[in-house]
MARKOLSE-103388 format. One record per residue: x negated, y negated, z of N, C-alpha, C, O in turn. Coordinates in nm, 3 decimals. Example, Ala and Ser with C-alpha at 12.3 -4.5 7.8 and 13.67 -1.06 7.14 Angstrom:
! MARKOLSE-103388
{{-1.319,0.569,0.780},{-1.230,0.450,0.780},{-1.320,0.330,0.780},{-1.424,0.332,0.846}}
{{-1.285,0.225,0.708},{-1.367,0.106,0.714},{-1.290,-0.003,0.787},{-1.341,-0.114,0.804}}
END
This chain:
! MARKOLSE-103388
{{-0.084,0.117,0.000},{0.000,0.000,0.000},{-0.089,-0.123,0.000},{-0.186,-0.130,0.075}}
{{-0.056,-0.219,-0.081},{-0.138,-0.339,-0.097},{-0.083,-0.455,-0.014},{0.032,-0.454,0.029}}
{{-0.169,-0.554,0.006},{-0.127,-0.679,0.071},{-0.034,-0.754,-0.024},{-0.016,-0.716,-0.139}}
{{0.026,-0.861,0.027},{0.111,-0.947,-0.055},{0.028,-1.005,-0.170},{-0.092,-1.028,-0.156}}
{{0.094,-1.027,-0.281},{0.026,-1.081,-0.400},{0.095,-1.211,-0.438},{0.216,-1.210,-0.462}}
{{0.025,-1.322,-0.446},{-0.120,-1.337,-0.427},{-0.155,-1.361,-0.281},{-0.069,-1.394,-0.199}}
{{-0.282,-1.343,-0.249},{-0.339,-1.387,-0.122},{-0.388,-1.529,-0.143},{-0.402,-1.573,-0.258}}
{{-0.415,-1.602,-0.037},{-0.476,-1.734,-0.051},{-0.576,-1.753,0.061},{-0.564,-1.693,0.168}}
{{-0.673,-1.838,0.036},{-0.777,-1.866,0.135},{-0.808,-2.014,0.131},{-0.808,-2.077,0.025}}
{{-0.834,-2.070,0.248},{-0.870,-2.211,0.259},{-1.015,-2.218,0.305},{-1.049,-2.171,0.414}}
{{-1.099,-2.278,0.222},{-1.241,-2.297,0.252},{-1.270,-2.446,0.237},{-1.246,-2.503,0.131}}
{{-1.322,-2.509,0.342},{-1.353,-2.652,0.342},{-1.232,-2.734,0.296},{-1.245,-2.823,0.212}}
{{-1.117,-2.705,0.352},{-0.991,-2.776,0.328},{-0.934,-2.757,0.187},{-0.835,-2.821,0.153}}
{{-0.993,-2.671,0.105},{-0.941,-2.643,-0.029},{-0.880,-2.502,-0.029},{-0.949,-2.404,-0.002}}
{{-0.751,-2.494,-0.059},{-0.682,-2.365,-0.064},{-0.689,-2.309,-0.205},{-0.661,-2.379,-0.302}}
{{-0.727,-2.183,-0.215},{-0.741,-2.115,-0.343},{-0.650,-1.993,-0.346},{-0.649,-1.914,-0.252}}
{{-0.576,-1.977,-0.453},{-0.491,-1.860,-0.473},{-0.577,-1.745,-0.522},{-0.665,-1.762,-0.607}}
{{-0.550,-1.627,-0.468},{-0.623,-1.507,-0.507},{-0.524,-1.400,-0.553},{-0.482,-1.317,-0.473}}
{{-0.485,-1.402,-0.680},{-0.394,-1.298,-0.729},{-0.462,-1.162,-0.732},{-0.584,-1.151,-0.747}}
{{-0.381,-1.057,-0.718},{-0.435,-0.920,-0.724},{-0.483,-0.892,-0.866},{-0.411,-0.916,-0.963}}
{{-0.606,-0.841,-0.876},{-0.662,-0.808,-1.008},{-0.685,-0.658,-1.023},{-0.707,-0.609,-1.133}}
{{-0.680,-0.586,-0.911},{-0.707,-0.443,-0.917},{-0.642,-0.376,-0.796},{-0.641,-0.431,-0.686}}
{{-0.589,-0.258,-0.819},{-0.536,-0.179,-0.709},{-0.567,-0.032,-0.737},{-0.547,0.017,-0.848}}
{{-0.616,0.035,-0.635},{-0.647,0.178,-0.645},{-0.579,0.250,-0.530},{-0.500,0.192,-0.456}}
{{-0.610,0.376,-0.516},{-0.547,0.456,-0.411},{-0.577,0.400,-0.273},{-0.489,0.393,-0.188}}
{{-0.702,0.361,-0.249},{-0.743,0.313,-0.117},{-0.812,0.178,-0.123},{-0.888,0.144,-0.032}}
{{-0.787,0.099,-0.228},{-0.855,-0.029,-0.242},{-0.771,-0.126,-0.325},{-0.707,-0.087,-0.423}}
{{-0.772,-0.252,-0.284},{-0.710,-0.359,-0.362},{-0.808,-0.475,-0.369},{-0.885,-0.499,-0.276}}
{{-0.806,-0.546,-0.482},{-0.896,-0.659,-0.502},{-0.816,-0.779,-0.549},{-0.728,-0.768,-0.635}}
{{-0.849,-0.895,-0.492},{-0.784,-1.021,-0.523},{-0.893,-1.119,-0.563},{-1.000,-1.121,-0.502}}
{{-0.867,-1.200,-0.666},{-0.975,-1.285,-0.717},{-0.920,-1.420,-0.764},{-0.810,-1.427,-0.819}}
{{-0.999,-1.526,-0.743},{-0.961,-1.658,-0.790},{-0.970,-1.664,-0.942},{-1.037,-1.581,-1.004}}
{{-0.901,-1.760,-1.001},{-0.897,-1.773,-1.147},{-1.036,-1.793,-1.206},{-1.064,-1.746,-1.316}}
{{-1.124,-1.864,-1.134},{-1.259,-1.889,-1.185},{-1.356,-1.775,-1.152},{-1.472,-1.779,-1.194}}
{{-1.310,-1.674,-1.079},{-1.393,-1.559,-1.046},{-1.495,-1.584,-0.936},{-1.579,-1.498,-0.909}}
{{-1.490,-1.700,-0.871},{-1.591,-1.733,-0.770},{-1.557,-1.682,-0.630},{-1.644,-1.676,-0.544}}
{{-1.432,-1.646,-0.607},{-1.391,-1.594,-0.476},{-1.319,-1.462,-0.498},{-1.228,-1.452,-0.580}}
{{-1.361,-1.359,-0.423},{-1.299,-1.227,-0.434},{-1.276,-1.170,-0.295},{-1.365,-1.175,-0.210}}
{{-1.157,-1.118,-0.271},{-1.120,-1.053,-0.146},{-1.093,-0.907,-0.177},{-1.014,-0.876,-0.266}}
{{-1.157,-0.817,-0.104},{-1.139,-0.674,-0.125},{-1.098,-0.609,0.007},{-1.158,-0.635,0.111}}
{{-0.997,-0.524,0.001},{-0.956,-0.444,0.117},{-0.966,-0.298,0.076},{-0.913,-0.258,-0.028}}
{{-1.034,-0.218,0.158},{-1.048,-0.077,0.123},{-1.054,0.011,0.247},{-1.093,-0.034,0.355}}
{{-1.016,0.135,0.229},{-1.025,0.235,0.334},{-1.098,0.355,0.278},{-1.079,0.394,0.163}}
{{-1.183,0.415,0.361},{-1.257,0.536,0.324},{-1.234,0.639,0.434},{-1.236,0.608,0.553}}
{{-1.213,0.761,0.391},{-1.181,0.869,0.483},{-1.286,0.979,0.474},{-1.321,1.024,0.365}}
{{-1.336,1.020,0.589},{-1.434,1.127,0.598},{-1.437,1.173,0.742},{-1.332,1.189,0.804}}
{{-1.556,1.193,0.797},{-1.567,1.227,0.938},{-1.516,1.113,1.025},{-1.472,1.135,1.138}}
{{-1.523,0.991,0.971},{-1.467,0.874,1.037},{-1.382,0.799,0.935},{-1.397,0.819,0.815}}
{{-1.296,0.714,0.984},{-1.215,0.629,0.896},{-1.278,0.491,0.899},{-1.299,0.432,1.005}}
{{-1.308,0.440,0.782},{-1.370,0.307,0.771},{-1.276,0.218,0.692},{-1.238,0.249,0.579}}
{{-1.238,0.107,0.754},{-1.153,0.008,0.688},{-1.233,-0.122,0.676},{-1.288,-0.170,0.775}}
{{-1.238,-0.177,0.556},{-1.323,-0.292,0.529},{-1.240,-0.403,0.464},{-1.164,-0.378,0.370}}
{{-1.256,-0.523,0.514},{-1.204,-0.643,0.451},{-1.326,-0.727,0.416},{-1.403,-0.764,0.504}}
{{-1.343,-0.757,0.288},{-1.466,-0.823,0.241},{-1.429,-0.946,0.159},{-1.340,-0.943,0.074}}
{{-1.500,-1.054,0.186},{-1.484,-1.177,0.110},{-1.617,-1.208,0.043},{-1.719,-1.224,0.110}}
{{-1.616,-1.217,-0.090},{-1.734,-1.257,-0.167},{-1.709,-1.397,-0.220},{-1.604,-1.425,-0.278}}
{{-1.805,-1.486,-0.198},{-1.792,-1.625,-0.242},{-1.915,-1.661,-0.325},{-2.028,-1.634,-0.284}}
{{-1.892,-1.722,-0.440},{-2.002,-1.767,-0.527},{-1.984,-1.915,-0.556},{-1.874,-1.969,-0.547}}
{{-2.094,-1.979,-0.591},{-2.089,-2.118,-0.634},{-2.205,-2.145,-0.727},{-2.303,-2.070,-0.730}}
{{-2.193,-2.252,-0.803},{-2.299,-2.294,-0.893},{-2.369,-2.411,-0.826},{-2.305,-2.507,-0.782}}
{{-2.502,-2.404,-0.818},{-2.581,-2.504,-0.747},{-2.709,-2.533,-0.824},{-2.753,-2.450,-0.904}}
{{-2.769,-2.650,-0.803},{-2.896,-2.678,-0.871},{-3.003,-2.576,-0.832},{-3.015,-2.538,-0.715}}
{{-3.081,-2.534,-0.929},{-3.192,-2.442,-0.906},{-3.302,-2.520,-0.835},{-3.348,-2.622,-0.887}}
{{-3.347,-2.476,-0.716},{-3.449,-2.552,-0.644},{-3.584,-2.557,-0.716},{-3.665,-2.645,-0.689}}
{{-3.607,-2.464,-0.807},{-3.734,-2.461,-0.879},{-3.727,-2.533,-1.014},{-3.828,-2.579,-1.067}}
{{-3.606,-2.542,-1.068},{-3.584,-2.614,-1.195},{-3.461,-2.701,-1.174},{-3.351,-2.663,-1.216}}
{{-3.475,-2.819,-1.109},{-3.359,-2.900,-1.071},{-3.268,-2.940,-1.187},{-3.151,-2.970,-1.164}}
{{-3.318,-2.941,-1.308},{-3.234,-2.976,-1.422},{-3.140,-2.863,-1.462},{-3.051,-2.882,-1.545}}
{{-3.159,-2.744,-1.402},{-3.074,-2.629,-1.434},{-2.994,-2.587,-1.312},{-3.035,-2.608,-1.198}}
{{-2.881,-2.527,-1.338},{-2.797,-2.474,-1.232},{-2.805,-2.322,-1.231},{-2.838,-2.260,-1.332}}
{{-2.774,-2.264,-1.116},{-2.767,-2.119,-1.107},{-2.654,-2.079,-1.014},{-2.612,-2.157,-0.928}}
{{-2.606,-1.959,-1.032},{-2.498,-1.906,-0.950},{-2.559,-1.837,-0.829},{-2.651,-1.756,-0.843}}
{{-2.510,-1.869,-0.710},{-2.552,-1.804,-0.586},{-2.426,-1.748,-0.519},{-2.315,-1.790,-0.549}}
{{-2.445,-1.653,-0.428},{-2.329,-1.592,-0.365},{-2.360,-1.551,-0.222},{-2.475,-1.537,-0.181}}
{{-2.252,-1.532,-0.147},{-2.261,-1.478,-0.011},{-2.138,-1.390,0.011},{-2.041,-1.396,-0.064}}
{{-2.146,-1.309,0.117},{-2.035,-1.219,0.151},{-2.014,-1.217,0.301},{-2.108,-1.235,0.378}}
{{-1.890,-1.196,0.341},{-1.853,-1.170,0.479},{-1.778,-1.038,0.482},{-1.699,-1.010,0.392}}
{{-1.803,-0.957,0.583},{-1.736,-0.828,0.597},{-1.673,-0.818,0.735},{-1.728,-0.868,0.834}}
{{-1.560,-0.753,0.741},{-1.501,-0.711,0.867},{-1.480,-0.561,0.853},{-1.407,-0.515,0.765}}
{{-1.545,-0.483,0.940},{-1.541,-0.337,0.929},{-1.483,-0.278,1.057},{-1.525,-0.311,1.167}}
{{-1.387,-0.190,1.039},{-1.335,-0.109,1.148},{-1.383,0.033,1.122},{-1.348,0.092,1.020}}
{{-1.460,0.088,1.213},{-1.514,0.223,1.201},{-1.451,0.306,1.313},{-1.487,0.292,1.430}}
{{-1.357,0.391,1.276},{-1.273,0.462,1.373},{-1.290,0.612,1.363},{-1.328,0.664,1.258}}
{{-1.262,0.685,1.473},{-1.263,0.830,1.464},{-1.157,0.877,1.365},{-1.050,0.818,1.356}}
{{-1.188,0.982,1.291},{-1.094,1.032,1.189},{-0.974,1.101,1.253},{-0.864,1.099,1.198}}
{{-0.997,1.162,1.366},{-0.885,1.231,1.430},{-0.826,1.140,1.537},{-0.817,1.019,1.514}}
{{-0.787,1.191,1.648},{-0.729,1.111,1.756},{-0.837,1.026,1.822},{-0.956,1.053,1.807}}
{{-0.796,0.925,1.893},{-0.892,0.844,1.965},{-0.844,0.702,1.986},{-0.838,0.656,2.100}}
{{-0.810,0.633,1.879},{-0.761,0.496,1.888},{-0.632,0.481,1.808},{-0.625,0.519,1.691}}
{{-0.532,0.426,1.873},{-0.412,0.390,1.799},{-0.439,0.258,1.727},{-0.538,0.191,1.756}}
{{-0.353,0.222,1.635},{-0.367,0.092,1.568},{-0.360,-0.021,1.669},{-0.431,-0.121,1.656}}
{{-0.273,-0.007,1.770},{-0.259,-0.111,1.872},{-0.387,-0.125,1.955},{-0.427,-0.236,1.988}}
{{-0.451,-0.012,1.988},{-0.576,-0.018,2.064},{-0.688,-0.080,1.982},{-0.764,-0.162,2.033}}
{{-0.698,-0.043,1.855},{-0.800,-0.101,1.768},{-0.776,-0.251,1.751},{-0.871,-0.329,1.748}}
{{-0.650,-0.290,1.739},{-0.617,-0.432,1.728},{-0.658,-0.507,1.854},{-0.708,-0.619,1.845}}
{{-0.636,-0.448,1.970},{-0.674,-0.513,2.097},{-0.825,-0.535,2.104},{-0.870,-0.639,2.151}}
{{-0.903,-0.437,2.058},{-1.049,-0.453,2.055},{-1.087,-0.565,1.959},{-1.172,-0.647,1.991}}
{{-1.023,-0.568,1.842},{-1.050,-0.675,1.745},{-1.015,-0.813,1.801},{-1.092,-0.907,1.785}}
{{-0.900,-0.825,1.867},{-0.859,-0.954,1.922},{-0.961,-1.002,2.026},{-0.993,-1.121,2.030}}
{{-1.012,-0.912,2.108},{-1.117,-0.950,2.204},{-1.243,-0.997,2.132},{-1.304,-1.096,2.171}}
{{-1.281,-0.925,2.027},{-1.399,-0.961,1.947},{-1.379,-1.097,1.881},{-1.467,-1.183,1.887}}
{{-1.263,-1.116,1.818},{-1.232,-1.243,1.750},{-1.232,-1.359,1.849},{-1.283,-1.467,1.818}}
{{-1.176,-1.338,1.968},{-1.175,-1.442,2.070},{-1.317,-1.480,2.109},{-1.347,-1.597,2.130}}
{{-1.404,-1.381,2.118},{-1.545,-1.407,2.152},{-1.613,-1.492,2.046},{-1.680,-1.590,2.079}}
{{-1.598,-1.457,1.918},{-1.674,-1.531,1.817},{-1.609,-1.661,1.771},{-1.674,-1.742,1.706}}
{{-1.481,-1.683,1.804},{-1.418,-1.810,1.767},{-1.417,-1.909,1.882},{-1.381,-2.025,1.863}}
{{-1.455,-1.866,2.002},{-1.454,-1.956,2.118},{-1.547,-2.075,2.095},{-1.647,-2.065,2.024}}
{{-1.511,-2.187,2.154},{-1.591,-2.309,2.147},{-1.626,-2.344,2.003},{-1.743,-2.360,1.968}}
{{-1.523,-2.356,1.920},{-1.540,-2.397,1.780},{-1.642,-2.312,1.703},{-1.729,-2.364,1.634}}
{{-1.628,-2.182,1.718},{-1.714,-2.087,1.646},{-1.862,-2.099,1.683},{-1.949,-2.076,1.599}}
{{-1.890,-2.136,1.806},{-2.029,-2.157,1.850},{-2.114,-2.031,1.833},{-2.229,-2.041,1.790}}
{{-2.060,-1.914,1.864},{-2.137,-1.790,1.851},{-2.179,-1.766,1.706},{-2.292,-1.726,1.680}}
{{-2.088,-1.790,1.611},{-2.120,-1.772,1.469},{-2.219,-1.879,1.424},{-2.310,-1.849,1.347}}
{{-2.202,-2.002,1.471},{-2.296,-2.109,1.437},{-2.437,-2.071,1.481},{-2.533,-2.089,1.406}}
{{-2.448,-2.018,1.601},{-2.579,-1.976,1.652},{-2.633,-1.856,1.572},{-2.751,-1.851,1.540}}
{{-2.546,-1.760,1.540},{-2.588,-1.645,1.462},{-2.640,-1.689,1.325},{-2.744,-1.642,1.280}}
{{-2.568,-1.781,1.259},{-2.612,-1.831,1.128},{-2.742,-1.909,1.139},{-2.816,-1.921,1.041}}
{{-2.771,-1.961,1.256},{-2.897,-2.032,1.280},{-3.011,-1.940,1.318},{-3.123,-1.985,1.342}}
{{-2.984,-1.809,1.325},{-3.089,-1.712,1.352},{-3.098,-1.667,1.497},{-3.187,-1.590,1.532}}
{{-3.007,-1.712,1.582},{-3.011,-1.670,1.721},{-2.949,-1.532,1.738},{-2.864,-1.490,1.659}}
{{-2.991,-1.463,1.841},{-2.931,-1.334,1.875},{-2.922,-1.320,2.026},{-2.875,-1.218,2.076}}
END
């Protein structure tokens, strides 16, 4: 089952629509019209169940070595849930762990993520 179509994301106060471009048995992909933003949701089943929500973002920027030319650069963010394949965690229990984690990294205006991006651990 896929998420609602389209998805949307707001980055730096700009909201971008992400219509679904691909759907498979355990994966859906949503992408901006210019192809610079892609959201992927997938599940993998094996000895453990892995659920991944991934955001890929690209932009065109001046090349630091050849300033007269531009180049495409990209980054990605992942959210991974790695769960036992059999019994162990209900969806509600996994959600409670996630909410605690999210509260930790969003506290004080995302200070923990700001520090992580600055190289702190």
